[in-house]
Phi, psi and omega in degrees: 000130173296142186270148184291158178260165182283167175306315186294320175296319183293320179294320179295320176291313172303322177303318174307324182260003187268060185212132183302318180294323178296316180290326174302315182292318180295329180298313184290330176290335178299331188274352177139184183308149176227157180222145182310312187293328177285332177289325184294333177286349180281126188295341182296333184269322179049035172224168187283170175302318173302319174295317181291328170295328173305305182297327174293323178294318172300322170284339173284314182297326180287349178092007175277333184230147162248146180244160172211156174266133183230165175275127180256193180305147176064027184052042176261138180285147175208156172272129166255151179238147166211163182310132167315128183290325179243050189286180177296157173246127179238113175244137176244124181237134176265121180244179187313143173066029176081353174295164179224147167236150172223154172221150178229122172242152175272159168300147177288143184282143175300141173266138184271000000 
């Protein structure tokens, strides 16, 4: 079983996803791999491919996405991102009197 993260670690991860653009990127990643140039063409982002790549890298550093280098248009290399296979689990529970609880767990390490 994975160990629970400290409140400071949980806050750091939540800070990384507390951005509308990053949440939209995650929504696209649910349907399959995403790349910065493709997302930059969508009107809803209205930012450059470089800015989207910045957000993709933050999501990768938080463990929500994984990247790989692939051959893009014109045989140029590019990074594609997809949801991390054994990603983090975030659970938010609203409890009595409007209070809430959340837990964030790291994926379990493979056992030999």
